[in-house]
N, CA, C and O atoms as a Tinker XYZ file with bonds, in Angstrom:
   264  protein
     1  N     95.083000   64.882000   -6.033000    73     2
     2  CA    93.699000   65.293000   -5.950000    64     1     3
     3  C     92.814000   64.051000   -5.883000    63     2     4     5
     4  O     93.022000   63.087000   -6.620000    81     3
     5  N     91.842000   64.086000   -5.006000    73     3     6
     6  CA    90.953000   62.947000   -4.835000    64     5     7
     7  C     89.790000   63.021000   -5.813000    63     6     8     9
     8  O     89.420000   64.090000   -6.298000    81     7
     9  N     89.227000   61.847000   -6.084000    73     7    10
    10  CA    88.081000   61.775000   -6.999000    64     9    11
    11  C     86.998000   60.905000   -6.368000    63    10    12    13
    12  O     87.281000   59.932000   -5.670000    81    11
    13  N     85.784000   61.276000   -6.628000    73    11    14
    14  CA    84.624000   60.544000   -6.144000    64    13    15
    15  C     83.940000   59.896000   -7.341000    63    14    16    17
    16  O     83.580000   60.579000   -8.301000    81    15
    17  N     83.760000   58.575000   -7.284000    73    15    18
    18  CA    83.090000   57.885000   -8.395000    64    17    19
    19  C     81.588000   58.126000   -8.318000    63    18    20    21
    20  O     80.983000   58.053000   -7.248000    81    19
    21  N     81.008000   58.411000   -9.463000    73    19    22
    22  CA    79.580000   58.667000   -9.584000    64    21    23
    23  C     79.007000   57.757000  -10.662000    63    22    24    25
    24  O     79.725000   57.314000  -11.559000    81    23
    25  N     77.720000   57.484000  -10.570000    73    23    26
    26  CA    77.038000   56.675000  -11.575000    64    25    27
    27  C     75.870000   57.482000  -12.118000    63    26    28    29
    28  O     75.088000   58.055000  -11.358000    81    27
    29  N     75.761000   57.519000  -13.423000    73    27    30
    30  CA    74.632000   58.189000  -14.099000    64    29    31
    31  C     73.943000   57.128000  -14.939000    63    30    32    33
    32  O     74.547000   56.558000  -15.847000    81    31
    33  N     72.678000   56.864000  -14.636000    73    31    34
    34  CA    71.895000   55.900000  -15.401000    64    33    35
    35  C     70.933000   56.684000  -16.282000    63    34    36    37
    36  O     70.130000   57.478000  -15.791000    81    35
    37  N     71.023000   56.454000  -17.576000    73    35    38
    38  CA    70.171000   57.141000  -18.542000    64    37    39
    39  C     69.232000   56.108000  -19.153000    63    38    40    41
    40  O     69.669000   55.092000  -19.693000    81    39
    41  N     67.953000   56.384000  -19.060000    73    39    42
    42  CA    66.963000   55.460000  -19.601000    64    41    43
    43  C     65.962000   56.154000  -20.508000    63    42    44    45
    44  O     66.073000   57.342000  -20.811000    81    43
    45  N     64.998000   55.380000  -20.920000    73    43    46
    46  CA    63.971000   55.871000  -21.839000    64    45    47
    47  C     63.195000   57.042000  -21.234000    63    46    48    49
    48  O     62.863000   57.993000  -21.941000    81    47
    49  N     62.901000   56.981000  -19.923000    73    47    50
    50  CA    62.160000   58.064000  -19.270000    64    49    51
    51  C     62.951000   59.369000  -19.281000    63    50    52    53
    52  O     62.377000   60.436000  -19.497000    81    51
    53  N     64.258000   59.294000  -19.051000    73    51    54
    54  CA    65.098000   60.503000  -19.098000    64    53    55
    55  C     65.008000   61.148000  -20.474000    63    54    56    57
    56  O     64.888000   62.366000  -20.602000    81    55
    57  N     65.069000   60.312000  -21.491000    73    55    58
    58  CA    64.993000   60.803000  -22.865000    64    57    59
    59  C     63.628000   61.439000  -23.128000    63    58    60    61
    60  O     63.544000   62.481000  -23.779000    81    59
    61  N     62.565000   60.819000  -22.626000    73    59    62
    62  CA    61.223000   61.376000  -22.815000    64    61    63
    63  C     61.072000   62.718000  -22.105000    63    62    64    65
    64  O     60.446000   63.629000  -22.645000    81    63
    65  N     61.640000   62.857000  -20.894000    73    63    66
    66  CA    61.602000   64.144000  -20.185000    64    65    67
    67  C     62.329000   65.210000  -20.988000    63    66    68    69
    68  O     61.869000   66.348000  -21.092000    81    67
    69  N     63.468000   64.830000  -21.554000    73    67    70
    70  CA    64.216000   65.776000  -22.391000    64    69    71
    71  C     63.361000   66.223000  -23.575000    63    70    72    73
    72  O     63.274000   67.414000  -23.871000    81    71
    73  N     62.729000   65.257000  -24.253000    73    71    74
    74  CA    61.914000   65.589000  -25.425000    64    73    75
    75  C     60.749000   66.509000  -25.055000    63    74    76    77
    76  O     60.377000   67.388000  -25.832000    81    75
    77  N     60.177000   66.302000  -23.867000    73    75    78
    78  CA    59.072000   67.148000  -23.421000    64    77    79
    79  C     59.563000   68.577000  -23.150000    63    78    80    81
    80  O     58.892000   69.545000  -23.508000    81    79
    81  N     60.731000   68.702000  -22.516000    73    79    82
    82  CA    61.264000   70.022000  -22.152000    64    81    83
    83  C     61.870000   70.771000  -23.333000    63    82    84    85
    84  O     61.824000   72.001000  -23.375000    81    83
    85  N     62.433000   70.046000  -24.288000    73    83    86
    86  CA    63.123000   70.673000  -25.419000    64    85    87
    87  C     62.523000   70.193000  -26.739000    63    86    88    89
    88  O     63.222000   69.627000  -27.579000    81    87
    89  N     61.251000   70.419000  -26.909000    73    87    90
    90  CA    60.548000   69.955000  -28.114000    64    89    91
    91  C     61.104000   70.595000  -29.383000    63    90    92    93
    92  O     61.024000   70.006000  -30.461000    81    91
    93  N     61.670000   71.803000  -29.260000    73    91    94
    94  CA    62.208000   72.484000  -30.440000    64    93    95
    95  C     63.534000   71.880000  -30.908000    63    94    96    97
    96  O     63.955000   72.121000  -32.039000    81    95
    97  N     64.197000   71.096000  -30.048000    73    95    98
    98  CA    65.470000   70.461000  -30.412000    64    97    99
    99  C     65.403000   68.957000  -30.144000    63    98   100   101
   100  O     66.134000   68.468000  -29.283000    81    99
   101  N     64.564000   68.219000  -30.839000    73    99   102
   102  CA    64.448000   66.785000  -30.549000    64   101   103
   103  C     65.721000   66.027000  -30.934000    63   102   104   105
   104  O     66.287000   66.233000  -32.007000    81   103
   105  N     66.148000   65.157000  -30.042000    73   103   106
   106  CA    67.308000   64.300000  -30.286000    64   105   107
   107  C     66.876000   62.847000  -30.172000    63   106   108   109
   108  O     66.009000   62.507000  -29.366000    81   107
   109  N     67.484000   61.999000  -30.982000    73   107   110
   110  CA    67.271000   60.559000  -30.817000    64   109   111
   111  C     67.976000   60.132000  -29.531000    63   110   112   113
   112  O     68.775000   60.887000  -28.976000    81   111
   113  N     67.679000   58.919000  -29.057000    73   111   114
   114  CA    68.235000   58.455000  -27.786000    64   113   115
   115  C     69.761000   58.485000  -27.797000    63   114   116   117
   116  O     70.377000   58.952000  -26.840000    81   115
   117  N     70.372000   57.992000  -28.867000    73   115   118
   118  CA    71.834000   57.963000  -28.951000    64   117   119
   119  C     72.409000   59.377000  -28.908000    63   118   120   121
   120  O     73.436000   59.610000  -28.271000    81   119
   121  N     71.762000   60.307000  -29.570000    73   119   122
   122  CA    72.214000   61.700000  -29.548000    64   121   123
   123  C     72.062000   62.292000  -28.152000    63   122   124   125
   124  O     72.893000   63.089000  -27.717000    81   123
   125  N     70.996000   61.899000  -27.449000    73   123   126
   126  CA    70.787000   62.372000  -26.077000    64   125   127
   127  C     71.893000   61.853000  -25.156000    63   126   128   129
   128  O     72.400000   62.597000  -24.317000    81   127
   129  N     72.267000   60.579000  -25.309000    73   127   130
   130  CA    73.360000   60.013000  -24.509000    64   129   131
   131  C     74.655000   60.773000  -24.804000    63   130   132   133
   132  O     75.408000   61.087000  -23.882000    81   131
   133  N     74.921000   61.071000  -26.068000    73   131   134
   134  CA    76.114000   61.841000  -26.429000    64   133   135
   135  C     76.081000   63.232000  -25.810000    63   134   136   137
   136  O     77.118000   63.749000  -25.395000    81   135
   137  N     74.905000   63.841000  -25.744000    73   135   138
   138  CA    74.756000   65.144000  -25.092000    64   137   139
   139  C     75.132000   65.045000  -23.618000    63   138   140   141
   140  O     75.874000   65.883000  -23.106000    81   139
   141  N     74.625000   64.029000  -22.941000    73   139   142
   142  CA    74.940000   63.827000  -21.521000    64   141   143
   143  C     76.441000   63.600000  -21.312000    63   142   144   145
   144  O     77.026000   64.130000  -20.367000    81   143
   145  N     77.062000   62.812000  -22.198000    73   143   146
   146  CA    78.510000   62.589000  -22.101000    64   145   147
   147  C     79.269000   63.895000  -22.312000    63   146   148   149
   148  O     80.258000   64.158000  -21.628000    81   147
   149  N     78.813000   64.705000  -23.249000    73   147   150
   150  CA    79.438000   66.001000  -23.496000    64   149   151
   151  C     79.333000   66.917000  -22.297000    63   150   152   153
   152  O     80.273000   67.651000  -21.992000    81   151
   153  N     78.197000   66.885000  -21.609000    73   151   154
   154  CA    78.033000   67.711000  -20.411000    64   153   155
   155  C     78.997000   67.275000  -19.312000    63   154   156   157
   156  O     79.573000   68.115000  -18.621000    81   155
   157  N     79.171000   65.964000  -19.149000    73   155   158
   158  CA    80.137000   65.470000  -18.163000    64   157   159
   159  C     81.555000   65.896000  -18.537000    63   158   160   161
   160  O     82.336000   66.283000  -17.669000    81   159
   161  N     81.887000   65.827000  -19.816000    73   159   162
   162  CA    83.204000   66.253000  -20.300000    64   161   163
   163  C     83.405000   67.748000  -20.047000    63   162   164   165
   164  O     84.471000   68.166000  -19.596000    81   163
   165  N     82.378000   68.552000  -20.339000    73   163   166
   166  CA    82.469000   69.998000  -20.127000    64   165   167
   167  C     82.697000   70.345000  -18.660000    63   166   168   169
   168  O     83.342000   71.344000  -18.342000    81   167
   169  N     82.160000   69.507000  -17.767000    73   167   170
   170  CA    82.341000   69.717000  -16.331000    64   169   171
   171  C     83.663000   69.118000  -15.846000    63   170   172   173
   172  O     83.938000   69.114000  -14.646000    81   171
   173  N     84.477000   68.615000  -16.769000    73   171   174
   174  CA    85.806000   68.058000  -16.523000    64   173   175
   175  C     85.777000   66.821000  -15.627000    63   174   176   177
   176  O     86.662000   66.620000  -14.796000    81   175
   177  N     84.738000   65.992000  -15.810000    73   175   178
   178  CA    84.685000   64.712000  -15.123000    64   177   179
   179  C     85.349000   63.670000  -16.013000    63   178   180   181
   180  O     85.321000   63.783000  -17.239000    81   179
   181  N     85.943000   62.661000  -15.395000    73   179   182
   182  CA    86.615000   61.600000  -16.133000    64   181   183
   183  C     85.668000   60.417000  -16.305000    63   182   184   185
   184  O     85.190000   59.853000  -15.321000    81   183
   185  N     85.399000   60.044000  -17.543000    73   183   186
   186  CA    84.528000   58.898000  -17.826000    64   185   187
   187  C     85.327000   57.621000  -17.591000    63   186   188   189
   188  O     86.392000   57.432000  -18.179000    81   187
   189  N     84.818000   56.755000  -16.740000    73   187   190
   190  CA    85.494000   55.496000  -16.430000    64   189   191
   191  C     84.948000   54.370000  -17.302000    63   190   192   193
   192  O     85.713000   53.591000  -17.872000    81   191
   193  N     83.625000   54.288000  -17.404000    73   191   194
   194  CA    83.042000   53.242000  -18.248000    64   193   195
   195  C     81.643000   53.644000  -18.707000    63   194   196   197
   196  O     80.954000   54.442000  -18.071000    81   195
   197  N     81.256000   53.060000  -19.830000    73   195   198
   198  CA    79.917000   53.234000  -20.390000    64   197   199
   199  C     79.407000   51.832000  -20.702000    63   198   200   201
   200  O     80.038000   51.090000  -21.455000    81   199
   201  N     78.265000   51.473000  -20.122000    73   199   202
   202  CA    77.702000   50.139000  -20.309000    64   201   203
   203  C     76.273000   50.254000  -20.820000    63   202   204   205
   204  O     75.450000   50.964000  -20.242000    81   203
   205  N     75.991000   49.556000  -21.897000    73   203   206
   206  CA    74.642000   49.512000  -22.452000    64   205   207
   207  C     73.966000   48.258000  -21.906000    63   206   208   209
   208  O     74.389000   47.143000  -22.210000    81   207
   209  N     72.919000   48.436000  -21.102000    73   207   210
   210  CA    72.255000   47.291000  -20.481000    64   209   211
   211  C     71.162000   46.704000  -21.362000    63   210   212   213
   212  O     71.114000   45.495000  -21.590000    81   211
   213  N     70.307000   47.554000  -21.843000    73   211   214
   214  CA    69.230000   47.132000  -22.734000    64   213   215
   215  C     69.188000   48.127000  -23.870000    63   214   216   217
   216  O     70.061000   48.987000  -23.991000    81   215
   217  N     68.172000   48.008000  -24.700000    73   215   218
   218  CA    68.100000   48.875000  -25.876000    64   217   219
   219  C     68.139000   50.358000  -25.506000    63   218   220   221
   220  O     68.813000   51.139000  -26.178000    81   219
   221  N     67.437000   50.754000  -24.459000    73   219   222
   222  CA    67.398000   52.169000  -24.092000    64   221   223
   223  C     67.764000   52.377000  -22.630000    63   222   224   225
   224  O     67.035000   53.043000  -21.894000    81   223
   225  N     68.895000   51.807000  -22.202000    73   223   226
   226  CA    69.399000   52.029000  -20.848000    64   225   227
   227  C     70.919000   52.003000  -20.894000    63   226   228   229
   228  O     71.531000   51.047000  -21.368000    81   227
   229  N     71.512000   53.081000  -20.387000    73   227   230
   230  CA    72.963000   53.232000  -20.406000    64   229   231
   231  C     73.425000   53.592000  -18.998000    63   230   232   233
   232  O     72.819000   54.433000  -18.334000    81   231
   233  N     74.503000   52.949000  -18.546000    73   231   234
   234  CA    75.099000   53.271000  -17.253000    64   233   235
   235  C     76.462000   53.899000  -17.514000    63   234   236   237
   236  O     77.321000   53.303000  -18.164000    81   235
   237  N     76.645000   55.106000  -17.001000    73   235   238
   238  CA    77.913000   55.818000  -17.151000    64   237   239
   239  C     78.540000   55.933000  -15.769000    63   238   240   241
   240  O     77.923000   56.461000  -14.843000    81   239
   241  N     79.762000   55.442000  -15.632000    73   239   242
   242  CA    80.516000   55.596000  -14.393000    64   241   243
   243  C     81.585000   56.635000  -14.673000    63   242   244   245
   244  O     82.336000   56.529000  -15.642000    81   243
   245  N     81.644000   57.643000  -13.810000    73   243   246
   246  CA    82.615000   58.710000  -14.012000    64   245   247
   247  C     83.192000   59.149000  -12.675000    63   246   248   249
   248  O     82.620000   58.874000  -11.620000    81   247
   249  N     84.330000   59.835000  -12.729000    73   247   250
   250  CA    84.991000   60.334000  -11.530000    64   249   251
   251  C     84.872000   61.848000  -11.488000    63   250   252   253
   252  O     85.124000   62.544000  -12.472000    81   251
   253  N     84.479000   62.338000  -10.312000    73   251   254
   254  CA    84.338000   63.766000  -10.087000    64   253   255
   255  C     85.450000   64.199000   -9.128000    63   254   256   257
   256  O     85.593000   63.628000   -8.047000    81   255
   257  N     86.227000   65.191000   -9.516000    73   255   258
   258  CA    87.302000   65.673000   -8.654000    64   257   259
   259  C     86.715000   66.388000   -7.447000    63   258   260   261
   260  O     85.789000   67.190000   -7.564000    81   259
   261  N     87.288000   66.071000   -6.264000    73   259   262
   262  CA    86.841000   66.746000   -5.038000    64   261   263
   263  C     88.008000   67.397000   -4.342000    63   262   264
   264  O     87.834000   68.015000   -3.291000    81   263
């Protein structure tokens, strides 16, 4: 089975959009990143790497089965 590599960049703005949309369930930035990783896991994508660039910027490289 083939896989397509994808990149997901999570930053401060993504977290702020989440907080605006889900004010009843506020998460800290680290918890938000864990939520995003959980969603990728639930979709059965393979996490290749997680890189923290700055205080509030994370790059996730994952493989999506095609």
